[in-house]
N, C-alpha and C positions, 0 to 999 in steps of 0.2 A: 504494500500500500504505499503510495507516495505521500508527501508531506501534505499536499493539497487535499487529497482524499481523506486522510486523517482528520485534518482540521474541519472539513465539511461534515463528515460523518459524525463527529462528536460535538460540533458546534451547539446545536440546539439543546443537547442534554446539559453541556456546561452552561448554557445561558439560562436554563430553567430555575435554578435557585435565585438568581438575580432578577429574573422576570416576573416570578409569582410575588416575591416581596415588593418589587418596585410597582407592580400593578395595584397592589393593596395600598401602598403609599401615595400613589397617584389619586386614588379616590379620597384618601384621608386629606391630602393637601388641597384637592379641589373644593373640599368643604370649608376650607380656611384654617386647617389644624396642622401643625407641624409636629410630628412624632419622631423624635430621635432615637426611640428605644429598638428599633429594628433588630439590631444585632443581638441583644439580649433575648428578645422573643425568638428569634430563629434558633439560638444556641439552646435555650430551655426546651423548645419544641423538638429540637433534633435529638436531644437526649431522651426525651420521653418516648419518641417515636421509635428510636433504636431499642430501648429496654422492652417495649411492646412487642417488637418483632422478635426479639431474642428470647423472650419467655414464651413465644409460641402464638401471639395474638394475631399475626398476620398483618399484611400491608394495609389493607382498608381500615382495619382497627387503628393502626398506628397513625395513619393520616388523619383519621377522626379525632384521636386523642391529641396530636399535635395541633390541629385546628382549634379544639377547646381550649388547650393550654395558652396558644397564642392570643385567643379572643379574651380569655380571662385576664392576662397581663394587660392587654389593651383597655379591658374594662376599668382596671385599676387606674390607668392612666387617664382614661375619659373622666372618671369620678374626681381626680385631682384637677384636671384643667378646666372641666366644665361645671363640676359641682363646687369646687373650692376656689376656682379661678386662679390656680397656681400657674407659675410661669411654665409655659410649654417646653422651653428649652431645658430648664432645670428638671422638670418632671420626667421628660423623655430620658434624659441622661440617667436619672435615678433608675427608672424602670430597666433600661438597658443594662446597668451595672447589677441590679437584682437578678436579672434573668441569667447573666454570665456566671454569677456566684452559684445560683442554684443548680445550673447545668453541670458545673464542675463537682458539686456536691452529689448529685444524683448519679452522674456518670462514672464516678471514681471506681467503683467495683467492676465496671465494664470496660475499663481502659484496654485498648488493643484487641478486643473480641471482634468478630465479624459475623454478618448475617447474609442471607441469600438476597440478591436484588431481584429485580423485575425482568421478565423477558422482553425481547424486542417484538414489536408488531410492524411488519412491513406492508406497504402499499403495493399491491400487485401491479407488476409491470414497471412502475417507477422506480422501484428499488433495485431493479437490474440495469438501470442506466449506468454508462461509464462515468467516472469521476464523481457526479453529483447523486449517484445512487443511494449513498449512505444517508443522505438527508431524509429519505423517505422510509428509514427503518429505525424506529425510535420506540421507546417504551410508552405505556399508556398515559403516564403522567406528562410527558412531553406533548402528546397530542391534546390533552385536556388543557394544558397551558396555553396553546395556540387558540383553542376554542375560547378560553377565558379572555384572551387579548381581543379577539373579535367581538366577544359579547360586551366588553367594557367600552370599546370603541363605539359600537352601536348604541349602548345605552346613553353615553354623553351626546352623541350626535342626534338621536332620533325618539327619546323617550322622555316622558314627563319627569320620571325619577331623576334622570341625568340633568335636566333643566334645573330642578330644585337643588341638587347638590351644587350646581355651577352658581346658582343664584345666592346660596348661603355663602359660598365662598367669596363671591364678589361684593356683595352688599347685604350683610346679614340683617341689618335694620330695615332695609326696603323688603327683604323676604319675609320678615317677621310682620311687617305692616299689612301684607297681603294674605297672611294667615298661615305661612309656612313654619312648622315647628322647628326652629333653628337648633335648639339643644339636642332634641330627639335626632334630628337629621345628622348632626355632627357626631353624636355617640354611635349611631348605627354605622356611620363611616368608619370610625376609629376602630370598632369591634371587627368589622369586615376586614380592614387592613390588618388587624392582629391575627386573624384566622389565616389570611393569605401568607403572612410571615411564618405562621406555624406550618403550613403546607411546604413552603420553601426549606424550612429547617429539616423537616421529615424526609424530603426528596434528597437533601444533601447527605444525611447520615444512613438511610436505608436503601437508596437506589443509586445515587451518582457515585457515592464512595461508602459502600455498605460496611463501615466499621465505625467504632466510636474512639475518638481521641479528643483529650481536652484541647479546646480552641480550634477545632476542625472548622468552624464556620469562617474563621480567618479573615474578617473584614468584609464578608459578602453583604451584611447589612448596611454598612456604610457606602459600599459601592451602589447598592440599591437606592439608597437615598440620593446618591448623586447622579444616578441615572434618570431620576425624575426632573432634576434641573437640566441635565444633559438633553433630555427630550423635550425640554421647555413645556412640560405639562401636557404633551399630546402622546396619546396612546401609541400610534404608529412609530413615532421617534423613540419612545421608551422601549419598544420591542427591537427596534434596529440597534440601539445602543446596547441592550443585553446580548444580541447576537455578537456584536463586536467584541464585548468584554469575554464572552465565551470563547470566541476565536483567539483572543489574546492569551487567555490562560492555556490553550492547547498549544499555541505557538511556543510557549516556554518549554512545554515538554518536547516538542518537535526539534527546537534548537538544543536541548540537551542531548536527545538521542543522536543528533547529527554531529555531536563533538564540537559544538561552537566554544571557543576558548574564552568564556567569560564565567565569572563566578555564579553558582546556582542561585545564591541569594539575589543577585542582581537580575537574573532571568525571572525569578519567582515575583520580583517587584514590579514587572512590566505592566500588569493590569492596573495596579495603583499609581504608577507613574502616568499612565495614560489617563487615568481619572484626573489628576491634577492638571496635566496639560490641556485636555479637552475642556474642563470646566473654566480653566483660565481663558481659553480662546472664546467660549461662549460668553463669559461675564464680561469680556471686553467689548461686546457688541450690545450696548444698553437698548438700542432699539428693538432688537429681537427679544431680550429679556422682558421688556415692558409690553411687548405685543400679547404675550400669552401668560404673564405673571398674574398670580392670584391676589387680588387687591387687598383682601383682609387676612392674608396668610399670617399666623402666628398671633393675631390680635383676639384678645377675649371678647365675648359678646355679652352684654348687660342689657336687660329689657329696659 
């Protein structure tokens, strides 16, 4: 298999943890809330999902448990920022640190253990194509992630629910004046984002890399946060950004296999270096940032 075929065949799977978490955060930020706790939510959910599969619960139960754990942590965050009007940045960081600590505690007895991943599902005919055929042979979670991307794009583009979320994010006082329950809308968006982070963590620990190691999320939550800004809060661009970072993470492995004379630590930092460079380039274009930026992002709402 050539380097191009290797990257194309694994790109979507590598992108899925980024994509699931970023899609959830996109909905959260579209409602006007900034949640910085994705890393901790993903880590704790990854630990719970791995333990569930290792103890014989199966992948469906593991993903359900991870989604519930992510939603529960997000619910605590929602209570802090919506009920007690805590600072969103401080509350998000606190939730993230809590999730990381709990994941290390729960996962300690399972360090370096492995579980069985999920089988690949190939699209007939397309998976046999040369070079790009690997793109059409993925596990079920990858296919569901693609469906979720399309569903969220359609929701924001063509449904009343999407319009309400966008209205709450742009001008919560105007939305409240016409009868939109701003607090409930934001709380539902936060819980949904937490569940998506839970699914992302479960995929990372039970499918993509089916083993448990402390710190295995390795900054994926922060990259997912950056992807929302990288995609300027547009669903399609978030998807493309996730694919880019997935390809970069595989390019690191390809370079190591090819014997590139660079330290492995430097190659492993490529996705994070790309995050900094891309965000710097996007942030320098203030017109583009203002065009799609959420007007009330991070601002508390008071009736």
